[in-house]
N, C-alpha and C positions, 0 to 999 in steps of 0.2 A: 413795032418796031420803032415807034417814038421814045417810046419810054426806055428802050435799050440805049437809045439816041443820045438821051438826057443822062442817061445814067453814066455813059463814057463820056460825056461831056464833063459830069463831077467829075468821075476820075481822071480824067486830065487833067483839068483845071488843079487838083487835091496836088496831082504829082507834082504840077509845076510851081505851086505856091510852098509845097516841101521843100522843092530842090532849090529856088529863090532864098526859101528862110536859113537854107544851111549853106548857100555861096554867100549871103548880105548880111544875116540878120544873126546867126548862132554864136551864141558866146565865145568865141575858142578861148580867147586870152584867161575867163575863168575858169572852163575844164582845167589849160595847163596849172595854172595857178593852183587849183584844189589838188591838182597831181603831184607838183614840188612839195605843198604843206602835207597830201600824204607821205612822202618818201621819208620829209621831215620828222614828224612825228613816229614814226614806223622804227627809223633811227636815232630818233630823237636827237639832230643835230640839227644844231639853228642854220638855215639857208638863208642868205641875201642875192638879190638881184638887182640889176637897176633899170630893164623894162623888160615887156615881152610885146615882141611883134607877131601876130598870129594870122594866117589865111586858112582855106579851103585844106589844104592837105600837109602844110608844115607850120610849125612857131619855131621861132629864133628866141633864145633867152641870152639876155645882154651883161654882161658883168658880173658872173654869179660867184658868189661867197659862200665857201663852205668853210663855218666858224669852229675848227678842230685847235686848240691851241695856237701853231703858226697857220693863218689864216691860209687854206686853198683856196686859190682864183684863177674863175675859169672865164678865158676871155668871151669863149660864143658855146652855146649849146643848140642843135636842131633837134627839135622834136618831129618825127613823120608820122601822120594818120591820115584817116578819110573819113567821111560823116560816119560808115559802117564801125567803123574800129572804135571809135568813140563810143559808140553804143557798147559795144561789146567788150572794150574798155582794154583795148589794143595798145602799144605804142612803139616804135622805135625812137631809140634815142642816142645820138653821134655828139662825141664832141674831139675834137683834134686842135690842142692847144701846145704849145712850145713844150713843156713837163708834162702833158699828161692825156693821153689817146683813150677815149673810151667806146664802148659801146654798148649798147644796154634793150633790151624788149621787156617788158610789160604785156602780159599774157593776162587779161583778169586779175589776181592778184600774186601771181606767180610773176617774180623780177631776177631776169639772168643779166648782169655784166659782165663787162672783159674789159679790165685796167690795165694798162702800159701804164706806170708813175716812173717818170726821170729824177734821181732824186739829187740835188746840189747843196753841199753844204749845209744839211737840215741836221739841227741841234736837237738830239732829245736824251734827254738825261744823261748830259755832258759828256753823249757821243756823238761824233758829228759822222753821218753818213752820204756815201756817194754810190751812185749806182741804180740800176734799174729795176723795177719789181712788177711781175705779172701777176692780176690777181683776179680770178673769175672767181662768182658768187649765182647762187640759184635758190631765193629764198620767197618764202611764203608771205605774203606782208601781211597778211590775217591770222597764220596759225602763228607766224617768226620761228618757222621750222627751215633749215634746207641748209648748203655747205658752204663753207669760203674756203678755197685752193688758194695757196701763195707759193710764185716760184720766182724766183733768182738764177740768173748764172752769171752774174758780177756784179760785185759788190763789196765796197771797200769802208772799212770803220776806223775812226779814227781816237783812240783813247789816251788824252795825257799825251800827246804827242807823236805816241808811235801808231802805225798804221797796220791794220788788219786788213790783209785779202780774202773774200769770199767766193770762193768757186761756185758753190752753189746751194740755193738753200729750197728745199721743200717743203712746205707747211700744208697739213688737210686736216680739217674742222670740220665737226657739225654742231649746228645753232638748232638750239632748242630753247623756244620762251627767251628768259634771262639769262642764258648759260652757253657758253660754246667749250665743246668738248674737243681738246687736241689731241686729234689719234694718231698723228705723225708729225713730227717735226724733225727733219736732219738735214745737219750741217755741214759741207766740206770746204778744204781750203787751209789756210794762216792757222784756222780754229776749228775743230771738230765736236761738232755736238749733236747727241738727240735728247729727245723730251716729248712728253705727254705731259697731261692735268687738264684742269677744267679755268675756265675764265666766268667770275659773275657780274653780267652790265649792268650798270647801274645808269637806267634808262633817263634820271635825273640831271647827272654831269658824267659824261662818258671816264673821266680823267678819275672819277672816284673807282671804278669797277674795280673791284678784286681781282686776284688771283692766286692759282694752288699749283706752280708747276713746277715737276724733276724731273732730273736728266742726269747725264752726264756729260762732261765738255772736256777735252786734250789740246792741247795749246803746251810748244816750248817740251813736246813728249812726257807734259805730264799728264794725267787725266785725274777728273775730281768729280766728285757727284755734288748736284749743284741744286737748291731749292729755292725757286721767286715766289714769294709770297706777297700782300700787301697788295696797295693802290696802283694805277700807271702813274698817280701823281708821287706817291711816297712809295718806291718796292723795295723791301729786303731782300736781300740774294744771301746766301747760306751756300758757304762751299766744305766739304771734308772729303 
C-alpha cells in the first residue's frame, strides 16, 4: 500500500511539474519562430516580423512582411494551438487585415490556407490591378505537392489607360516539387481567355521562375492564340 502511495505521489508530482513547464517555461516563441522559418524555407519567400507574443494557447505575430516584389504587410497574425497540438504539429492561423483575410491550418506537414486578397492599384508589369482574389491551397510542406485554386468574381485591369473589367476568373493547378501545372484557367468579361501550361519555380528567386503557358484570348470580338514564356521578371507574350 505504501509503495502504491509513493508511486501515485511521484506520478502526481511529475504531472504537475510537466503542466507548470508547459504553462510557464515552454519556449512557445521558439516554436512559432521555427514554424515561420519552415513556411519561409518551403516557399522560399523572405518573411520579416517585428515581434512575437506567446502564451499557452496562442501567439501573436506583429507587423509581418512578406517580401515579394511589392512587400505584403500584415499588421497582426494569430496562431492558436495547445500543448498537445504542438507535440503533434497542429496549428490554426488567422489574419484579418484591411486588405487581406487569411485562415490556415497546419496538420503535421499539410498546410491548408484560404486567403481573400483585396487588391488596390497594384502595378504588375505595367498592368494596374483592382479587385478581389480568393486563393485556396492544400500543400504538403515535406513533399511540396498539392493544389492551388484561385477564383475572382470581380477584377479590373488598366493597361495604357484602358480599363478591362473581368467578371470571373477560375484557376486550378497542381503543385509537384518545383513545378506548378495549370490544369484550367478560364477568364470571362471584357476579356475572355482559356489556358493551360507549366510554371517552373525558381526557389532561389521567385521572380525568375519560368513559364510555358498556351491558350486563347478573345477581346473586342477578336480571338487569338497566346503563348506566354520567359520569367515572371521578364515574360515574353506571343499572339498569333
